[in-house]
C-alpha positions in Angstrom: 10.3 -25.8 -29.3 8.5 -22.6 -30.0 10.6 -19.5 -29.8 9.9 -16.9 -27.1 9.3 -13.3 -28.3 12.0 -10.8 -28.5 12.0 -7.7 -26.3 10.6 -5.7 -29.2 7.9 -8.2 -30.0 6.9 -8.5 -26.3 6.5 -4.7 -26.0 4.5 -4.4 -29.1 2.1 -7.2 -28.2 1.8 -5.9 -24.6 1.0 -2.4 -25.8 -1.9 -3.6 -27.8 -3.1 -5.8 -24.9 -3.1 -2.9 -22.5 -4.7 -0.5 -25.0 -7.6 -2.9 -25.4 -8.2 -2.7 -21.6 -8.3 1.1 -21.6 -4.9 1.7 -20.0 -3.5 5.2 -20.5 -0.1 5.4 -22.2 0.0 1.6 -22.8 3.4 1.6 -24.4 4.9 3.3 -21.4 3.4 0.7 -19.0 4.5 -2.1 -21.3 8.1 -0.9 -21.3 8.3 -0.2 -17.6 6.9 -3.6 -16.7 9.3 -5.4 -19.0 12.2 -3.5 -17.6 11.1 -4.6 -14.2 10.9 -8.2 -15.3 14.4 -8.0 -16.8 15.8 -6.0 -13.9 17.1 -3.3 -16.1 16.3 0.3 -16.9 13.6 1.2 -19.4 16.2 2.8 -21.6 18.2 -0.4 -21.6 15.3 -2.1 -23.5 16.3 -0.2 -26.6 19.7 -1.8 -26.5 18.1 -5.3 -26.1 15.2 -5.1 -28.6 16.4 -8.2 -30.5 17.0 -10.3 -27.4 14.6 -13.2 -26.8 13.0 -13.4 -23.4 13.4 -16.4 -21.1 10.2 -18.2 -20.0 10.8 -17.2 -16.4 10.9 -13.5 -17.4 7.8 -13.9 -19.5 5.9 -15.4 -16.5 6.7 -12.4 -14.3 5.9 -10.1 -17.2 2.5 -11.7 -17.9 1.5 -11.5 -14.2 2.3 -7.8 -14.0 0.6 -7.1 -17.3 -2.6 -8.8 -16.1 -2.5 -6.5 -13.0 -2.0 -3.4 -15.1 -4.8 -4.5 -17.5 -7.1 -4.5 -14.4 -6.1 -0.8 -14.0 -3.9 -1.5 -11.0 -1.6 1.5 -10.7 1.7 1.1 -12.5 3.6 2.8 -9.6 2.3 0.2 -7.1 3.4 -2.6 -9.4 6.9 -1.1 -9.9 7.1 -0.3 -6.2 8.9 3.0 -6.8 8.5 6.4 -8.4 11.0 9.1 -9.5 10.4 12.5 -8.1 12.8 15.4 -8.6 15.3 12.9 -10.0 15.2 11.0 -6.7 13.8 7.4 -6.4 11.1 6.9 -3.7 9.5 3.6 -2.7 5.7 3.5 -3.1 3.2 0.9 -2.0 -0.5 0.2 -1.6 -2.4 2.3 0.9 -0.2 5.3 0.4 -0.9 8.2 -2.0 1.0 8.0 -5.3 3.0 11.2 -6.0 2.2 13.2 -9.1 4.6 15.0 -11.4 2.7 18.3 -10.6 3.9 18.2 -7.1 7.5 18.8 -8.3 6.3 22.3 -9.0 5.6 22.8 -5.3 9.2 21.8 -4.4 10.5 24.1 -7.2 8.3 27.0 -5.9 9.6 26.6 -2.3 13.3 26.4 -3.4 12.7 29.5 -5.6 11.4 31.4 -2.6 13.7 30.1 0.2 16.7 28.6 -1.5 19.3 31.1 -0.5 21.7 28.5 0.8 20.9 29.0 4.5 19.1 26.7 7.0 15.4 26.3 6.7 13.1 24.6 9.2 10.0 23.1 7.6 6.7 21.5 8.6 4.7 19.2 6.3 1.2 18.0 6.7 0.2 14.8 4.8 3.6 13.6 3.8 2.5 10.4 2.2 5.6 8.6 0.8 7.7 11.6 1.9 8.5 13.0 -1.5 8.2 16.7 -0.6 10.1 16.6 2.7 12.6 14.0 1.3 13.3 16.1 -1.8 13.6 19.3 0.1 16.1 17.8 2.6 18.1 15.8 0.0 18.5 18.8 -2.3 19.2 21.3 0.5 21.7 19.9 3.1 21.0 22.7 5.7 17.2 22.1 5.6 15.4 20.1 8.3 11.9 19.5 9.4 8.9 17.5 10.7 6.6 15.5 8.5 3.1 14.4 9.5 0.6 11.9 8.1 -2.6 10.5 9.5 -1.7 7.1 8.1 0.7 5.0 10.0 1.5 3.1 6.7 2.5 6.3 5.1 4.6 7.4 8.1 6.5 4.1 8.0 7.1 4.4 4.3 8.2 8.0 4.5 10.7 7.1 7.2 12.0 4.3 4.9 12.5 6.8 2.1 14.2 9.3 4.3 16.6 6.6 5.5 17.4 5.6 1.9 18.0 9.2 1.0 20.3 9.8 4.0 18.1 12.5 5.5 16.4 10.7 8.4 18.6 12.6 10.9 17.1 15.9 9.6 13.5 15.0 9.0 11.3 13.6 11.8 8.2 11.6 10.9 5.0 11.5 13.0 1.8 9.5 12.5 -0.8 12.0 13.7 -4.1 13.4 12.4 -2.9 17.0 12.6 -0.7 19.5 14.3 -1.8 18.6 17.8 1.3 16.6 18.3 3.3 19.8 18.4 3.1 22.7 20.8 2.1 25.8 18.9 5.2 27.9 18.6 6.4 30.1 15.7 9.6 28.2 15.0 9.3 27.2 11.4 10.3 29.0 8.2 8.0 26.9 6.0 4.7 25.1 6.2 4.1 22.9 3.1 1.2 20.6 2.2 -0.3 18.7 -0.8 -3.6 18.1 1.1 -6.5 16.1 -0.1 -8.4 18.4 -2.5 -10.7 16.3 -4.7 -14.3 17.1 -3.9 -15.7 13.9 -2.3 -18.6 13.5 -4.8 -16.1 13.6 -7.7 -13.8 10.7 -6.6 -15.8 7.9 -8.1 -15.7 9.6 -11.4 -11.9 9.7 -11.5 -9.9 7.2 -13.6 -10.1 3.7 -12.2 -6.4 3.6 -11.1 -7.3 6.4 -8.7 -10.9 5.8 -7.6 -10.4 2.0 -7.4 -7.1 1.6 -5.7 -5.8 4.8 -4.0 -6.7 5.6 -0.4 -9.8 7.7 -0.3 -8.6 9.6 2.7 -5.6 10.9 0.7 -8.0 12.2 -2.0 -11.1 13.5 -0.3 -11.1 17.2 0.5 -14.7 17.4 1.5 -17.8 18.5 -0.4 -15.9 21.2 -2.4 -12.4 19.9 -1.9 -11.4 22.8 0.4 -11.7 21.4 3.9 -8.0 21.3 4.7 -7.0 24.8 3.6 -8.5 26.8 6.6 -6.7 24.4 8.9 -3.4 25.0 7.1 -3.9 28.7 7.0 -4.5 28.8 10.8 -1.7 26.4 11.4 0.7 28.7 9.6 -0.2 31.5 12.0 0.6 29.2 14.9 3.8 27.6 13.7 5.5 30.0 11.2 8.0 32.6 12.2 7.2 36.1 11.2 8.0 36.3 7.5 7.5 32.5 7.1 6.2 30.9 3.9 3.2 28.7 3.4 3.0 26.7 0.2 0.3 24.4 -0.9 -1.0 22.4 -3.9 -4.6 22.9 -5.0 -7.2 21.5 -7.4 -8.6 23.0 -10.5 -10.6 26.1 -9.8 -9.7 26.4 -6.2 -6.8 28.8 -6.1 -9.0 32.0 -5.9 -10.9 30.8 -2.9 -7.8 29.6 -1.1 -6.1 32.9 -1.8 -9.1 34.6 -0.2 -8.7 32.4 2.9 -5.0 33.3 3.2 -5.8 37.0 2.8 -8.5 36.7 5.5 -5.9 35.2 7.8 -3.5 38.1 7.3 -1.0 36.6 4.8 0.7 38.7 2.2 2.5 38.3 -1.1 -0.1 35.7 -2.1 0.9 34.1 -5.4 -0.3 31.3 -7.6 1.6 29.2 -10.1 0.3 27.2 -13.0 1.0 23.5 -13.7 1.9 21.9 -17.1 -1.8 22.2 -18.2 -2.0 25.9 -17.3 -4.1 25.2 -14.2 -3.5 27.3 -11.1 -1.9 24.6 -9.0 0.5 26.1 -6.4 -0.5 28.7 -3.9 2.1 30.4 -1.7 2.0 33.3 0.7 4.0 34.9 3.6 3.2 35.6 7.2 3.9 39.3 7.7 7.2 40.2 9.4 7.0 41.7 12.9 3.8 39.9 13.7 3.6 36.8 15.7 1.4 34.0 14.5 -1.4 32.8 16.7 -4.3 30.5 16.4 
């Protein structure tokens, strides 16, 4: 009977297979998928490199490798993603969180994390990583999270329940802020809105253009459609002195800052991501001035 490959052999062969199919970081995908098949952590693989795989494990591994070779997103295959050291479920038809968005959470906590209560409002929550992380890491924080997608709202609610914050974060499936009465009761408005220019989506890597929901990516002709809506919403829902914080695409920060300035915000600030791109924009509603649409 022919021997099955060891963990080390399987990873090496799979890395080459994925590389031939144009998969980015093929070794990482190979290790994550084998860890999934073995129901262990990726780091545990390094303690089991000489172990031979059972045929049942190989069958599952081969099936997942075939999906990944077709450029199906790794996160959808794994069914989860780590964000701010917390584990969130992900699934098809819901936007996959990016590492850069952790910088948005860090920015907010740097600005507002004084230990007291914070009431936040999020537009486009997706799988709920921003609201979930803010609530899980700050026990006195609470808020409302919106998404136009019912699938996303359901998934976000599942993640909030798993994190133990569902009693502090309400989830609504709605296309915008119309589900709330305009009233300046929030300390924070946060969003990672769609900001890819529509004409550019088909040119993105296949994992994104071929499998992620277009509505979660498409920010209109220039990628800026949602920012005027957010700036105006901040004036309607933020308390005087409240914070608005948003993620943006490459080359967009200057124009978004101009929009915020035009709406009367102050202390406008941008922060760079790991690639030195201006990625996070934050600003404050002036104190002593009520917001209004």
